[in-house]
Steps between C-alpha positions, in 0.01 A plus 500: 500500500315172528157430353347511844656836572379638166154369567497663836604835361234476232229428750609802710484734193162357404358580841604866500220756475514659152306776328179388321275674253222525757715706742420871516761772583435460874546131501814528295632763739440269793690222309781741433516583869528130579806466272660823621477382864541119455156424652198292427696212351699728264877529509645847545563592138554861385478415129168319538361770731600773252340303217175447689490862616541596130208279404290639794583857389384413144162391660467828683662452842643830611670334799676262256653798315646636825638162610633426154693828507635434854597147401682638188721711725629184677564304182772473234425600142518138382251392768256772387539399136436136593178607691391701202552208267309272729205748514504511120475118481195511737347771280567294183345195670183697564535523881471880483324686229618850419242779477458640150 
């Protein structure tokens, strides 16, 4: 891959909507829907959708719990594990705080 191609890929990744600490469960759920359907500038990505639904569920979204479970039924074990690791990284980075 050339430097120009690498820069283009990095620019695309930087422009993707990502979870932020300000997002509540409903906003995270909507973002998860975007990744699950490939809409709103998001690629269709089951791992990212599952990870975001997981974060949304932790912030109280009941809908996210339902969609996370449905998404899990379409995924391989290694994809689910990857999504769970990604959610943990967001938690560790302070994007989602867990209730005590």
